[in-house]
N, CA, C and O atoms as a MOPAC input file, in Angstrom:
PM7 MOZYME 1SCF
protein

 N    121.12900 1   112.92900 1   122.43900 1
 C    120.59900 1   113.74600 1   121.36900 1
 C    120.61500 1   112.94800 1   120.06200 1
 O    121.62800 1   112.34800 1   119.70100 1
 N    119.47400 1   112.95100 1   119.36000 1
 C    119.38500 1   112.22900 1   118.10000 1
 C    120.02500 1   113.03500 1   116.97700 1
 O    119.89400 1   114.25800 1   116.91800 1
 N    120.71100 1   112.33500 1   116.09900 1
 C    121.29600 1   112.99100 1   114.93900 1
 C    120.23200 1   113.22000 1   113.87600 1
 O    119.35600 1   112.38100 1   113.67100 1
 N    120.31300 1   114.34800 1   113.21100 1
 C    119.40100 1   114.63600 1   112.11300 1
 C    119.76200 1   113.75500 1   110.92800 1
 O    120.93900 1   113.49200 1   110.68200 1
 N    118.76500 1   113.30600 1   110.20200 1
 C    118.98600 1   112.44400 1   109.05200 1
 C    118.38500 1   113.09600 1   107.81200 1
 O    117.37100 1   113.79000 1   107.88900 1
 N    119.01600 1   112.86500 1   106.68400 1
 C    118.46700 1   113.34700 1   105.42600 1
 C    117.29700 1   112.44500 1   105.02900 1
 O    117.13800 1   111.34600 1   105.55800 1
 N    116.50000 1   112.91800 1   104.10800 1
 C    115.40000 1   112.09600 1   103.60200 1
 C    115.96800 1   110.83400 1   102.96000 1
 O    115.40500 1   109.75000 1   103.10900 1
 N    117.06200 1   110.97300 1   102.25900 1
 C    117.70200 1   109.81100 1   101.62500 1
 C    118.09100 1   108.76600 1   102.66900 1
 O    117.91200 1   107.56700 1   102.45500 1
 N    118.62000 1   109.22700 1   103.79300 1
 C    119.00000 1   108.30900 1   104.86800 1
 C    117.76400 1   107.66000 1   105.49700 1
 O    117.78500 1   106.47500 1   105.82900 1
 N    116.69300 1   108.43200 1   105.66000 1
 C    115.45400 1   107.86100 1   106.19200 1
 C    114.91600 1   106.78600 1   105.25100 1
 O    114.41700 1   105.75300 1   105.69800 1
 N    115.02100 1   107.03500 1   103.94500 1
 C    114.58500 1   106.02500 1   102.98000 1
 C    115.42100 1   104.75600 1   103.13100 1
 O    114.87900 1   103.65200 1   103.07700 1
 N    116.71500 1   104.89800 1   103.31600 1
 C    117.58800 1   103.73000 1   103.47500 1
 C    117.23200 1   102.96200 1   104.74000 1
 O    117.16500 1   101.73300 1   104.72200 1
 N    117.00200 1   103.67900 1   105.84100 1
 C    116.64300 1   103.02300 1   107.10100 1
 C    115.32700 1   102.24900 1   106.96400 1
 O    115.21000 1   101.12400 1   107.45100 1
 N    114.34900 1   102.85200 1   106.30300 1
 C    113.06700 1   102.18200 1   106.12000 1
 C    113.21400 1   100.95300 1   105.23100 1
 O    112.62300 1    99.90800 1   105.50300 1
 N    114.01100 1   101.08400 1   104.15900 1
 C    114.22200 1    99.94100 1   103.26400 1
 C    114.90200 1    98.79400 1   104.01000 1
 O    114.51300 1    97.63700 1   103.85200 1
 N    115.90200 1    99.10200 1   104.80900 1
 C    116.57100 1    98.07300 1   105.61000 1
 C    115.57800 1    97.38500 1   106.54400 1
 O    115.57800 1    96.16000 1   106.67100 1
 N    114.73900 1    98.17700 1   107.19000 1
 C    113.72000 1    97.61600 1   108.08400 1
 C    112.79200 1    96.69600 1   107.30100 1
 O    112.53200 1    95.56800 1   107.71800 1
 N    112.29700 1    97.17600 1   106.17300 1
 C    111.33800 1    96.40000 1   105.37900 1
 C    111.95100 1    95.10700 1   104.85600 1
 O    111.29800 1    94.06300 1   104.87100 1
 N    113.19600 1    95.16400 1   104.39500 1
 C    113.85100 1    93.96500 1   103.85300 1
 C    114.11900 1    92.92100 1   104.93300 1
 O    114.22500 1    91.73100 1   104.63300 1
 N    114.22900 1    93.35500 1   106.18100 1
 C    114.51400 1    92.43000 1   107.27300 1
 C    113.28600 1    92.03700 1   108.07700 1
 O    113.39700 1    91.31400 1   109.06800 1
 N    112.12400 1    92.50400 1   107.66300 1
 C    110.87400 1    92.16200 1   108.34100 1
 C    110.41900 1    90.78700 1   107.86900 1
 O    110.41100 1    90.49700 1   106.67300 1
 N    110.04500 1    89.95500 1   108.82000 1
 C    109.56500 1    88.62400 1   108.46300 1
 C    108.07000 1    88.54100 1   108.68200 1
 O    107.54900 1    89.01200 1   109.69300 1
 N    107.38800 1    87.94200 1   107.73300 1
 C    105.94400 1    87.77200 1   107.84700 1
 C    105.43000 1    86.91400 1   106.70500 1
 O    106.20200 1    86.42000 1   105.88400 1
 N    104.12600 1    86.74400 1   106.66600 1
 C    103.51600 1    85.91500 1   105.62300 1
 C    103.59600 1    86.56600 1   104.25000 1
 O    103.73000 1    85.87900 1   103.23700 1
 N    103.51600 1    87.86200 1   104.22100 1
 C    103.57500 1    88.62500 1   102.97100 1
 C    104.88800 1    89.40000 1   102.91100 1
 O    105.40300 1    89.82000 1   103.94700 1
 N    105.43000 1    89.59400 1   101.72100 1
 C    106.66200 1    90.40500 1   101.63800 1
 C    106.39200 1    91.83600 1   102.09200 1
 O    105.36700 1    92.42000 1   101.74200 1
 N    107.29900 1    92.38900 1   102.85900 1
 C    107.17300 1    93.74800 1   103.37100 1
 C    107.78900 1    94.75000 1   102.39800 1
 O    107.59600 1    95.95800 1   102.53400 1
 N    108.52600 1    94.24300 1   101.42500 1
 C    109.16200 1    95.10500 1   100.43100 1
 C    109.13800 1    94.39200 1    99.08500 1
 O    109.60000 1    93.25700 1    98.95800 1
 N    108.59200 1    95.07700 1    98.08000 1
 C    108.61200 1    94.58300 1    96.70400 1
 C    108.83800 1    95.77600 1    95.79400 1
 O    108.16300 1    96.79600 1    95.93600 1
 N    109.76300 1    95.66800 1    94.87500 1
 C    109.89700 1    96.73500 1    93.88700 1
 C    108.66300 1    96.69600 1    93.00200 1
 O    108.24700 1    95.63400 1    92.53800 1
 N    108.08500 1    97.86900 1    92.77500 1
 C    106.86800 1    97.97300 1    91.97400 1
 C    107.23800 1    97.90200 1    90.49800 1
 O    108.18600 1    98.53800 1    90.03900 1
 N    106.45300 1    97.10300 1    89.76600 1
 C    106.64500 1    97.00400 1    88.31700 1
 C    105.29500 1    96.71400 1    87.66100 1
 O    104.26300 1    96.68900 1    88.33200 1
 N    105.31100 1    96.49800 1    86.36400 1
 C    104.06000 1    96.25000 1    85.63200 1
 C    103.33400 1    94.99300 1    86.08700 1
 O    102.12300 1    94.87500 1    85.90000 1
 N    104.05500 1    94.06100 1    86.67800 1
 C    103.46300 1    92.77300 1    87.02300 1
 C    102.92300 1    92.69100 1    88.45300 1
 O    102.25900 1    91.71600 1    88.80600 1
 N    103.20100 1    93.70400 1    89.27900 1
 C    102.71800 1    93.63400 1    90.66300 1
 C    102.12700 1    94.96700 1    91.13300 1
 O    102.36500 1    95.39400 1    92.26200 1
 N    101.37100 1    95.60600 1    90.27300 1
 C    100.77800 1    96.90500 1    90.61300 1
 C     99.88600 1    96.80800 1    91.85100 1
 O     99.61700 1    97.81300 1    92.50700 1
 N     99.43300 1    95.60000 1    92.16400 1
 C     98.60800 1    95.41700 1    93.36700 1
 C     99.41100 1    95.72900 1    94.63100 1
 O     98.82700 1    96.09300 1    95.65100 1
 N    100.73200 1    95.59300 1    94.58200 1
 C    101.56200 1    95.96500 1    95.73300 1
 C    101.49600 1    97.48000 1    95.96800 1
 O    101.44000 1    97.92900 1    97.11300 1
 N    101.50300 1    98.25600 1    94.89700 1
 C    101.35500 1    99.71200 1    95.01300 1
 C     99.95000 1   100.06400 1    95.48900 1
 O     99.76700 1   100.94700 1    96.32600 1
 N     98.97500 1    99.36700 1    94.95000 1
 C     97.59100 1    99.59700 1    95.36600 1
 C     97.44300 1    99.37300 1    96.87500 1
 O     96.78200 1   100.15400 1    97.55900 1
 N     98.05300 1    98.31700 1    97.38300 1
 C     98.00200 1    98.02600 1    98.82000 1
 C     98.62600 1    99.16100 1    99.63400 1
 O     98.07000 1    99.57500 1   100.65100 1
 N     99.77700 1    99.66200 1    99.18800 1
 C    100.44200 1   100.75700 1    99.90300 1
 C     99.60300 1   102.03600 1    99.87900 1
 O     99.59000 1   102.79500 1   100.84800 1
 N     98.90500 1   102.26800 1    98.77100 1
 C     98.02500 1   103.44100 1    98.68600 1
 C     96.88800 1   103.31500 1    99.69700 1
 O     96.55600 1   104.28000 1   100.38500 1
 N     96.29700 1   102.13700 1    99.78700 1
 C     95.23900 1   101.91000 1   100.77300 1
 C     95.78100 1   102.15300 1   102.18000 1
 O     95.09700 1   102.74500 1   103.01500 1
 N     96.99200 1   101.70400 1   102.43900 1
 C     97.61100 1   101.89200 1   103.76100 1
 C     97.82700 1   103.36300 1   104.08200 1
 O     97.49700 1   103.80600 1   105.18200 1
 N     98.37900 1   104.13100 1   103.13900 1
 C     98.66000 1   105.55100 1   103.41500 1
 C     97.35300 1   106.33800 1   103.57400 1
 O     97.26400 1   107.23100 1   104.41600 1
 N     96.34900 1   106.00600 1   102.77100 1
 C     95.05200 1   106.67800 1   102.89700 1
 C     94.41200 1   106.32300 1   104.24200 1
 O     93.76600 1   107.16600 1   104.86400 1
 N     94.58900 1   105.08800 1   104.68700 1
 C     94.07200 1   104.69600 1   106.00000 1
 C     94.70700 1   105.50500 1   107.11700 1
 O     94.02200 1   105.92100 1   108.05100 1
 N     96.01000 1   105.73000 1   107.02600 1
 C     96.69500 1   106.52200 1   108.05300 1
 C     96.23800 1   107.97600 1   108.03000 1
 O     96.05100 1   108.58700 1   109.08200 1
 N     96.05700 1   108.53100 1   106.83600 1
 C     95.52800 1   109.89900 1   106.72300 1
 C     94.11500 1   109.95400 1   107.30400 1
 O     93.72700 1   110.93500 1   107.93800 1
 N     93.36000 1   108.88700 1   107.07800 1
 C     92.01300 1   108.80300 1   107.64700 1
 C     92.03100 1   108.82600 1   109.16600 1
 O     91.21600 1   109.50500 1   109.79100 1
 N     92.96000 1   108.08500 1   109.76100 1
 C     93.07700 1   108.07800 1   111.21600 1
 C     93.45900 1   109.46400 1   111.73900 1
 O     92.91600 1   109.92900 1   112.74100 1
 N     94.38700 1   110.11000 1   111.06100 1
 C     94.79300 1   111.47400 1   111.40900 1
 C     93.58100 1   112.41600 1   111.31800 1
 O     93.32000 1   113.20400 1   112.22700 1
 N     92.86000 1   112.31500 1   110.21200 1
 C     91.69000 1   113.17600 1   109.97400 1
 C     90.60700 1   112.95100 1   111.01400 1
 O     89.96500 1   113.90300 1   111.45800 1
 N     90.39900 1   111.71200 1   111.40400 1
 C     89.36800 1   111.40300 1   112.38900 1
 C     89.67000 1   112.05900 1   113.73100 1
 O     88.76200 1   112.54400 1   114.40500 1
 N     90.92400 1   112.07400 1   114.11300 1
 C     91.30600 1   112.74300 1   115.35800 1
 C     91.03900 1   114.24400 1   115.24700 1
 O     90.50300 1   114.85400 1   116.17200 1
 N     91.41700 1   114.83900 1   114.10700 1
 C     91.17900 1   116.27500 1   113.90400 1
 C     89.68500 1   116.57400 1   113.95000 1
 O     89.26800 1   117.57000 1   114.54100 1
 N     88.88200 1   115.71700 1   113.32900 1
 C     87.41800 1   115.88800 1   113.35400 1
 C     86.90900 1   115.92500 1   114.78800 1
 O     86.07900 1   116.76400 1   115.13800 1
 N     87.40800 1   115.01400 1   115.61300 1
 C     86.95400 1   114.93900 1   117.00000 1
 C     87.42000 1   116.14800 1   117.81000 1
 O     86.72000 1   116.59200 1   118.72000 1
 N     88.58300 1   116.67200 1   117.48600 1
 C     89.05400 1   117.90200 1   118.14200 1
 C     88.15700 1   119.06400 1   117.72900 1
 O     87.74000 1   119.86100 1   118.56900 1
 N     87.86500 1   119.15600 1   116.44400 1
 C     87.04400 1   120.26100 1   115.90900 1
 C     85.65400 1   120.27200 1   116.52400 1
 O     85.12200 1   121.33500 1   116.84100 1
 N     85.06100 1   119.08800 1   116.69500 1
 C     83.69800 1   119.06100 1   117.24200 1
 C     83.67500 1   119.17700 1   118.76000 1
 O     82.60200 1   119.23900 1   119.35900 1
 N     84.86500 1   119.20600 1   119.39700 1
 C     84.93100 1   119.47800 1   120.82700 1
 C     85.09400 1   118.27300 1   121.72200 1
 O     85.04100 1   118.40700 1   122.94500 1
 N     85.29000 1   117.09500 1   121.14800 1
 C     85.47300 1   115.90000 1   121.98300 1
 C     86.78400 1   115.96000 1   122.76900 1
 O     86.86900 1   115.46400 1   123.89300 1
 N     87.78900 1   116.56400 1   122.17100 1
 C     89.11400 1   116.65800 1   122.78800 1
 C     89.70600 1   118.01800 1   122.47800 1
 O     89.26300 1   118.71100 1   121.56300 1
 N     90.70700 1   118.38900 1   123.24800 1
 C     91.50200 1   119.57400 1   122.93400 1
 C     92.69200 1   119.12800 1   122.09300 1
 O     93.15300 1   117.99200 1   122.20000 1
 N     93.17800 1   120.02800 1   121.26400 1
 C     94.35200 1   119.72300 1   120.44800 1
 C     95.51000 1   119.25000 1   121.31800 1
 O     96.20400 1   118.29000 1   120.98500 1
 N     95.70700 1   119.94700 1   122.45000 1
 C     96.82200 1   119.61300 1   123.33600 1
 C     96.70900 1   118.18800 1   123.88600 1
 O     97.72100 1   117.57400 1   124.22500 1
 N     95.50200 1   117.66600 1   123.97500 1
 C     95.31000 1   116.29800 1   124.46000 1
 C     95.64300 1   115.25400 1   123.39800 1
 O     95.95900 1   114.11100 1   123.73000 1
 N     95.57600 1   115.63100 1   122.14800 1
 C     95.72400 1   114.66200 1   121.06200 1
 C     96.91800 1   114.92900 1   120.15700 1
 O     97.12100 1   114.20600 1   119.18100 1
 N     97.72100 1   115.96500 1   120.46200 1
 C     98.81800 1   116.30400 1   119.55100 1
 C     99.82900 1   115.16900 1   119.41300 1
 O    100.38200 1   114.96700 1   118.33200 1
 N    100.07600 1   114.43100 1   120.48600 1
 C    101.02900 1   113.32600 1   120.38900 1
 C    100.46400 1   112.19000 1   119.54000 1
 O    101.20200 1   111.55100 1   118.78900 1
 N     99.17500 1   111.93700 1   119.65200 1
 C     98.52800 1   110.91700 1   118.81500 1
 C     98.53400 1   111.35100 1   117.34300 1
 O     98.74300 1   110.53000 1   116.45000 1
 N     98.30500 1   112.64000 1   117.10000 1
 C     98.38200 1   113.16400 1   115.73200 1
 C     99.78600 1   112.97800 1   115.16400 1
 O     99.95000 1   112.62100 1   113.99700 1
 N    100.78900 1   113.22200 1   115.99400 1
 C    102.17700 1   113.03500 1   115.55900 1
 C    102.42700 1   111.59300 1   115.14400 1
 O    103.07700 1   111.34600 1   114.12800 1
 N    101.92400 1   110.64400 1   115.91100 1
 C    102.08500 1   109.22100 1   115.59500 1
 C    101.43500 1   108.88000 1   114.25100 1
 O    102.02500 1   108.17800 1   113.42900 1
 N    100.22000 1   109.38100 1   114.03500 1
 C     99.52100 1   109.08900 1   112.77700 1
 C    100.24800 1   109.72600 1   111.58800 1
 O    100.31900 1   109.14200 1   110.50700 1
 N    100.78200 1   110.92000 1   111.80300 1
 C    101.54200 1   111.57800 1   110.74100 1
 C    102.82200 1   110.80100 1   110.43900 1
 O    103.21700 1   110.67800 1   109.27900 1
 N    103.46400 1   110.28100 1   111.47500 1
 C    104.65300 1   109.45000 1   111.27000 1
 C    104.30200 1   108.18700 1   110.48700 1
 O    105.05900 1   107.77700 1   109.60700 1
 N    103.16300 1   107.56800 1   110.79800 1
 C    102.72700 1   106.38600 1   110.05100 1
 C    102.51200 1   106.73000 1   108.57700 1
 O    102.87900 1   105.95800 1   107.69200 1
 N    101.91700 1   107.88700 1   108.32300 1
 C    101.69800 1   108.34300 1   106.95100 1
 C    103.02300 1   108.53100 1   106.23300 1
 O    103.17200 1   108.12800 1   105.08000 1
 N    103.98200 1   109.14200 1   106.91100 1
 C    105.30600 1   109.37500 1   106.33800 1
 C    106.01000 1   108.05800 1   106.03600 1
 O    106.68200 1   107.92700 1   105.01300 1
 N    105.85500 1   107.09200 1   106.92300 1
 C    106.46000 1   105.77000 1   106.69300 1
 C    105.92400 1   105.16700 1   105.40200 1
 O    106.69100 1   104.63800 1   104.59700 1
 N    104.61300 1   105.24400 1   105.20100 1
 C    104.05300 1   104.68100 1   103.96300 1
 C    104.49100 1   105.47200 1   102.74100 1
 O    104.69700 1   104.88700 1   101.67700 1
 N    104.63900 1   106.78300 1   102.86300 1
 C    105.15300 1   107.57900 1   101.75400 1
 C    106.57200 1   107.12500 1   101.39100 1
 O    106.90700 1   106.97700 1   100.21600 1
 N    107.38400 1   106.91000 1   102.40300 1
 C    108.75300 1   106.43300 1   102.17300 1
 C    108.73400 1   105.04100 1   101.54900 1
 O    109.49500 1   104.76700 1   100.62100 1
 N    107.86700 1   104.15800 1   102.05600 1
 C    107.77400 1   102.80900 1   101.49000 1
 C    107.38800 1   102.85900 1   100.01600 1
 O    107.96300 1   102.14100 1    99.19700 1
 N    106.42000 1   103.70000 1    99.67700 1
 C    105.99400 1   103.83300 1    98.27600 1
 C    107.16500 1   104.31700 1    97.42600 1
 O    107.44800 1   103.75100 1    96.37100 1
 N    107.83800 1   105.35900 1    97.88600 1
 C    108.98600 1   105.89500 1    97.14100 1
 C    110.06200 1   104.82900 1    96.96300 1
 O    110.59200 1   104.65700 1    95.86500 1
 N    110.38100 1   104.12400 1    98.02400 1
 C    111.40500 1   103.07700 1    97.94500 1
 C    111.02500 1   102.00500 1    96.93600 1
 O    111.83500 1   101.62200 1    96.09200 1
 N    109.81300 1   101.53100 1    97.02500 1
 C    109.39500 1   100.42000 1    96.18500 1
 C    109.19100 1   100.83800 1    94.73000 1
 O    109.13100 1    99.99200 1    93.83800 1
 N    109.08600 1   102.15000 1    94.49600 1
 C    109.00700 1   102.68000 1    93.12600 1
 C    110.36400 1   103.20100 1    92.65700 1
 O    110.47700 1   103.74100 1    91.55600 1
 N    111.39800 1   103.03900 1    93.49600 1
 C    112.75000 1   103.53200 1    93.18900 1
 C    112.77200 1   105.03800 1    92.93300 1
 O    113.35700 1   105.50600 1    91.95600 1
 N    112.13300 1   105.77700 1    93.81700 1
 C    112.07600 1   107.23500 1    93.73300 1
 C    112.91800 1   107.82400 1    94.86000 1
 O    112.76600 1   107.45000 1    96.02300 1
 N    113.79800 1   108.73900 1    94.50600 1
 C    114.60300 1   109.46200 1    95.48400 1
 C    113.78600 1   110.67900 1    95.92800 1
 O    113.75300 1   111.69800 1    95.23800 1
 N    113.13300 1   110.56600 1    97.07900 1
 C    112.24700 1   111.63600 1    97.56800 1
 C    112.96700 1   112.96400 1    97.74500 1
 O    112.41100 1   114.02100 1    97.44700 1
 N    114.18600 1   112.91400 1    98.22200 1
 C    114.93800 1   114.14600 1    98.47000 1
 C    115.12800 1   114.93000 1    97.16200 1
 O    114.90000 1   116.13900 1    97.11700 1
 N    115.54100 1   114.23900 1    96.11900 1
 C    115.76600 1   114.88300 1    94.82700 1
 C    114.46900 1   115.39500 1    94.22000 1
 O    114.40500 1   116.53200 1    93.75300 1
 N    113.43000 1   114.55500 1    94.22600 1
 C    112.18200 1   115.00700 1    93.58300 1
 C    111.52700 1   116.13500 1    94.37200 1
 O    110.87500 1   116.99800 1    93.78500 1
 N    111.69200 1   116.14000 1    95.70300 1
 C    111.16400 1   117.24100 1    96.49100 1
 C    111.84200 1   118.55300 1    96.10600 1
 O    111.17600 1   119.55600 1    95.85200 1
 N    113.17100 1   118.53400 1    96.06600 1
 C    113.90800 1   119.75800 1    95.73200 1
 C    113.60000 1   120.23100 1    94.30900 1
 O    113.47600 1   121.43100 1    94.06800 1
 N    113.47700 1   119.30500 1    93.38100 1
 C    113.10300 1   119.66200 1    91.99900 1
 C    111.71300 1   120.29000 1    91.96100 1
 O    111.50000 1   121.30200 1    91.29300 1
 N    110.78100 1   119.69300 1    92.67200 1
 C    109.40200 1   120.20300 1    92.68800 1
 C    109.32900 1   121.55700 1    93.38500 1
 O    108.56700 1   122.42800 1    92.96700 1
 N    110.11200 1   121.73900 1    94.44000 1
 C    110.13800 1   123.03000 1    95.13000 1
 C    110.61500 1   124.13000 1    94.18100 1
 O    110.04200 1   125.21900 1    94.16100 1
 N    111.65200 1   123.85600 1    93.39900 1
 C    112.13400 1   124.82700 1    92.41300 1
 C    111.05400 1   125.15900 1    91.38700 1
 O    110.87700 1   126.32200 1    91.02500 1
 N    110.33400 1   124.14700 1    90.92000 1
 C    109.23800 1   124.38200 1    89.96700 1
 C    108.15600 1   125.24900 1    90.59700 1
 O    107.63300 1   126.16200 1    89.95700 1
 N    107.82100 1   124.96100 1    91.85800 1
 C    106.77800 1   125.72700 1    92.53600 1
 C    107.18400 1   127.17900 1    92.76500 1
 O    106.34000 1   128.07500 1    92.74200 1
 N    108.46800 1   127.40800 1    92.98400 1
 C    108.94100 1   128.78400 1    93.18000 1
 C    108.71200 1   129.62300 1    91.93800 1
 O    108.40000 1   130.80900 1    92.04200 1
 N    108.86100 1   129.03000 1    90.77100 1
 C    108.61500 1   129.78200 1    89.54200 1
 C    107.13500 1   129.78000 1    89.17200 1
 O    106.66000 1   130.70600 1    88.51400 1
 N    106.42700 1   128.77900 1    89.57800 1
 C    104.99300 1   128.64100 1    89.23600 1
 C    104.12200 1   129.61300 1    90.02500 1
 O    103.20300 1   130.21000 1    89.46500 1
 N    104.39400 1   129.77800 1    91.29600 1
 C    103.54300 1   130.61600 1    92.13500 1
 C    104.09100 1   132.03500 1    92.16700 1
 O    105.20500 1   132.27900 1    92.62900 1
 N    103.30500 1   132.94200 1    91.67800 1
 C    103.74400 1   134.33300 1    91.47600 1
 C    104.01800 1   135.08000 1    92.77500 1
 O    104.79900 1   136.03200 1    92.78300 1
 N    103.40900 1   134.67800 1    93.83900 1
 C    103.54100 1   135.42600 1    95.09500 1
 C    104.66000 1   134.90900 1    95.98500 1
 O    104.77600 1   135.32400 1    97.13800 1
 N    105.47400 1   134.01900 1    95.47100 1
 C    106.61300 1   133.51200 1    96.23900 1
 C    107.65500 1   134.61700 1    96.37200 1
 O    108.07300 1   135.20900 1    95.37700 1
 N    108.07000 1   134.88900 1    97.60400 1
 C    109.10300 1   135.91000 1    97.84300 1
 C    110.38700 1   135.20300 1    98.22900 1
 O    110.38600 1   134.33300 1    99.10000 1
 N    111.47500 1   135.57200 1    97.58500 1
 C    112.77800 1   134.94800 1    97.85700 1
 C    113.34600 1   135.40700 1    99.16600 1
 O    114.43600 1   134.98000 1    99.54900 1

């Protein structure tokens, strides 16, 4: 049985993976004013993964496949999207867990139809 991990722990695991990845290009760079192209690259990557996810949904909608036939592939594409979201947060020094909870609190007061 796999242990549940917090978002903070998932961010740490991804950062460790990225820092230990070897390749021609750095897999991890802290984003700053001098390397905004690194953020731009990550945005292209996350949008590409959303595109792959969307393309599968499009094909299900038009009848090429059933959802049940592609749900595992959709899960993989969603995981890829989440990985890039974590990479962006890490490289921008953003604690996703904290900002999510802060934003959720704001949304609870912002949306009038929220029931406690």
